[in-house]
Structures are given as structure tokens and as C-alpha cells.
C-alpha positions in Angstrom: 58.8 59.1 83.9 61.9 58.3 82.9 64.3 55.4 83.9 66.7 55.2 81.6 69.7 58.2 81.4 72.3 55.7 79.3 72.4 53.8 76.5 75.7 52.5 75.2 75.5 49.1 74.4 73.7 47.6 70.9 70.9 45.1 71.9 68.9 43.2 69.4 65.2 42.4 70.9 65.5 39.0 72.1 64.2 36.3 70.6 60.5 35.1 71.0 59.0 32.2 72.3 57.1 30.6 69.7 53.8 30.4 71.3 53.7 34.2 71.2 49.8 34.6 70.4 48.2 35.6 73.7 44.6 35.6 74.7 43.5 39.3 75.7 43.0 39.1 79.5 45.2 36.0 79.6 49.0 36.6 81.2 51.3 33.9 82.1 55.5 34.2 83.6 57.2 32.2 84.9 59.7 33.0 88.2 63.2 31.2 88.2 64.7 29.3 90.9 67.6 28.3 91.8 66.5 25.0 93.4 63.8 23.0 92.7 61.6 23.8 95.5 59.1 26.9 96.8 57.5 27.4 100.0 53.8 27.8 99.5 53.1 28.8 102.6 55.6 31.8 102.6 54.2 32.7 99.3 50.2 32.6 100.6 51.3 34.7 103.7 53.3 37.0 101.4 50.2 37.7 99.3 47.9 38.4 102.5 50.2 40.4 104.3 51.4 42.7 101.3 47.9 42.7 99.0 45.8 42.2 101.0 44.9 38.6 99.0 43.6 35.5 100.7 43.8 32.9 98.3 42.5 29.8 100.3 38.9 30.3 100.3 38.7 29.2 96.5 41.7 26.9 96.0 42.9 23.6 95.2 46.2 21.9 95.3 49.0 19.4 95.3 52.8 18.4 95.7 53.2 20.9 92.6 50.5 23.2 91.2 48.2 25.5 93.7 45.0 27.0 92.0 42.3 29.8 92.5 40.0 32.1 92.1 39.7 35.7 93.5 36.7 38.5 92.2 36.0 36.0 88.9 39.7 35.8 88.2 41.3 32.2 88.0 44.9 31.9 89.3 47.4 28.8 89.4 51.1 28.6 90.3 52.8 25.1 89.5 56.3 24.5 90.5 58.4 22.9 87.4 61.6 21.3 88.9 63.6 21.9 85.5 65.2 24.8 83.9 63.4 26.6 81.3 64.3 24.6 77.8 66.4 25.2 75.0 68.4 28.7 76.9 65.4 30.8 76.3 65.3 32.2 79.9 69.0 33.3 79.0 68.3 34.6 76.1 65.8 36.5 77.3 68.0 38.0 79.9 70.4 39.1 77.9 68.0 41.6 76.2 67.5 43.5 79.4 70.1 46.6 79.3 69.0 47.4 82.4 70.7 44.5 84.3 73.5 43.9 83.0 74.2 40.4 85.1 70.8 39.2 84.0 72.1 36.4 81.7 74.9 35.1 83.7 72.4 35.1 86.9 69.6 33.2 85.0 72.6 30.7 84.1 72.4 29.1 87.4 68.6 28.5 87.7 67.4 25.1 88.0 63.4 25.5 88.5 60.6 27.9 87.8 57.6 28.8 89.1 54.7 29.0 86.6 52.1 31.9 87.2 49.3 32.7 85.3 46.2 34.4 85.9 42.8 34.7 83.2 39.4 36.3 83.5 37.7 39.2 85.2 35.4 39.7 81.6 36.3 43.2 80.5 38.3 44.2 83.1 41.8 43.6 82.0 43.7 45.5 83.9 42.8 44.2 87.2 43.4 40.8 86.0 47.1 42.2 84.8 47.4 44.1 88.6 46.5 40.7 90.1 49.5 38.6 88.1 52.1 41.1 89.0 51.2 41.2 92.9 51.6 37.1 92.5 55.2 37.3 90.5 56.0 40.0 93.1 55.5 37.9 96.2 57.5 35.3 94.4 60.3 37.4 94.2 60.2 37.1 97.9 61.2 33.2 97.7 64.8 32.8 99.2 65.7 30.8 96.0 64.4 33.8 93.5 66.5 34.4 90.6 64.5 36.5 88.3 61.4 36.8 86.6 60.6 35.9 82.9 57.9 37.5 81.6 57.2 39.8 77.9 60.4 38.7 76.6 62.6 39.7 78.9 63.7 38.6 82.4 63.2 41.1 85.3 65.8 41.7 88.4 63.2 40.8 91.6 64.4 43.9 93.2 63.0 46.2 90.0 59.7 43.5 89.9 58.9 44.9 93.3 59.9 48.2 93.2 57.7 48.4 90.0 54.7 46.6 91.6 54.5 48.8 94.3 52.8 51.8 92.2 49.4 50.0 92.6 49.9 51.1 96.3 49.3 54.2 94.9 46.5 53.6 92.7 48.7 53.3 89.8 48.8 50.4 86.9 52.4 48.9 87.4 53.4 49.7 83.6 57.0 49.0 83.8 56.0 45.0 85.3 53.8 44.5 82.8 55.3 46.0 79.5 58.6 45.4 78.6 60.0 48.1 76.5 62.6 46.8 74.4 65.2 49.3 73.3 68.3 48.5 70.7 70.0 50.6 68.3 69.5 49.9 64.6 70.9 50.9 61.4 69.7 55.0 61.2 69.1 55.4 64.7 67.0 54.2 68.1 64.3 51.3 67.9 62.2 50.8 70.7 59.1 48.5 71.0 56.7 47.3 73.6 56.1 43.5 74.4 53.2 42.9 76.9 49.9 44.6 75.2 48.6 42.1 73.5 47.0 40.5 76.7 45.4 43.7 76.8 43.7 43.6 73.4 46.1 46.5 72.2 48.3 46.5 68.9 52.3 46.3 69.9 54.1 49.5 69.2 57.5 50.4 68.0 59.2 53.3 67.3 62.0 53.0 64.4 65.3 54.4 63.4 64.9 57.7 65.3 67.7 60.4 65.1 66.7 61.0 69.2 68.0 59.6 72.6 67.9 56.6 73.8 65.9 58.0 76.8 63.8 60.0 75.3 62.9 57.5 72.6 61.8 55.0 75.5 59.7 57.9 77.4 58.0 58.8 74.4 56.5 54.7 73.9 56.3 54.5 77.7 54.1 57.6 78.0 52.3 56.2 75.3 51.5 52.9 76.6 50.5 54.5 79.5 47.9 57.0 77.7 46.2 54.0 75.9 46.1 51.8 78.8 44.9 53.9 81.1 41.9 55.4 78.9 41.3 52.1 76.9 42.4 53.8 73.9 42.7 51.9 70.4 45.0 53.9 67.9 44.3 53.3 64.2 46.3 53.0 61.1 46.3 56.7 59.8 45.6 58.5 62.4 48.5 61.1 64.8 48.5 60.8 68.4 50.6 63.6 70.2 50.7 64.8 73.7 49.9 68.5 72.5 47.7 70.2 69.9 51.2 70.8 68.2 52.8 67.4 68.9 51.8 64.9 66.0 53.1 61.4 65.4 51.5 59.0 62.4 50.6 56.1 63.4 51.2 53.1 60.6 49.8 49.3 61.0 51.4 46.7 59.1 54.1 44.2 59.7 56.4 44.6 62.8 60.0 45.5 62.4 61.0 44.7 65.8 58.7 42.3 66.5 56.7 39.5 64.5 53.3 39.9 63.8 51.2 43.2 63.4 52.3 45.8 65.4 51.9 50.0 65.0 54.8 52.1 64.2 54.9 55.2 65.4 56.7 58.2 63.7 58.9 60.1 65.9 
């Protein structure tokens, strides 16, 4: 699966939010808005029409917050009539090498919707899929500018296209995990952001002597394997996609990310 054919600009990872530690099975994201309002009725209709989700059976709401439960998953959407402070969203948007207008577009946001989900016990993938569906419908709001999740800002059209994978029974990897890519001192570097929510260590490839698209696709395929099969990779093991393909795993302090990560030899 490839979605990057050319990478020219050197891009360092976005600054991580101070509260980067995530609870397993808990997902939080933001829909950036050009004005401090949202059409909640439209959002509810879109969830029903696009994903056959009825949020009105077990819900509670007031002027700014809408909470509900679906299949043991608790979810909420809250309107915050102010921009995300301290330029955080703008810095995150600058890390999106797939959307060159991201940072400039995000500058005009004047409010945001906070979207959060948690629960469903061990079925974390089901919780993650619901999270993506909720944000996907936020993309249809007339004033939606972008989706801020996993330390970057996604273009609404890109986010909705990634979510369509669920209609074919596939996990929307590109919505749930951001694959950061930048040129290090000795080669290409790629890292994941979002695996924490699944109870997995974030992964990174450091200073690979390879094309950007090759490094990214390698980490994308490895992430898909880990999530679809609920695999835990351990320090000192090797991983690969054939008997001859072996990549050593080293667990320790992150290079591209704070905290502990899995460095995958490339």
C-alpha cells in the first residue's frame, strides 16, 4: 500500500502535546472549525446515513456537549468556541508533508470540536473505528478546516477517503496512525503516532539508506500486521515479511518521539 511517491522537503516531527500519554482504548481528536458553531443535527444525520449509527438512543446533551453510548463505548463531542491555544495546531499541521497548505489553512481556525471515545473492553479496534466515524462526519461540517489527531492535521478529504476502508471491512490505518517522515543526518526516518491507544509501543525507523516511500510503506505494512493480528513485538526479536526478510527490534528511548519506542532495523 503506497501513498507517498516523492519526498523532497526535510520535515522534522511535530512538537508533541504535553499530555502525550494515552490510555489504552481511549481516543481523542479535534475538528478545527472556521467559526464557533456546528450543525449537530446534520452530524447526527450523517452518522446515520453514512455509518448506520444511531446516537439518539442513549444520549445526553446541552448547548455545547453531546454525549452518548454505543455498544459499551462511551463517546462525546464538545464544541469549544476558541482556537486550540499556543499555536499547537499550526505546528502540528506543518508536519503534514501530504498537505502543503495545512499550516496556512489551520491559521484561520476559530473554534474546534473535541471528539473522544473510550470503552469496549479488549476490542480496541472497534473503539478506534467508532472514533474515526465520528471525526469523519465532522469533516462534513460546512466550516470544517481539518482534523487534528496524532500530532498532525489531516485534510478533511484525505480523512474521509481513509475512513472508506471500513466499508470494505478494513481497519482505517491511515486515520488511526500518523506516519511521520523526515530526513535525518544519515538517512530517512519514519515514526508512528497513535499506537499507544492500542496498547502498543510506537515504532520508528532511524537513518535508513532508502527512498522515503520505501521506508514509509515498510512501517505502514508492519503497523497493519501488528494491529490486525494483535501482535506484540519485543526487544531482541526480528520481524519480516518472508523467511529471508529479517529486521532486528530494539526497544528503548525514542529518537523521533519522547518516551520508549521500538526501533526497527531497516
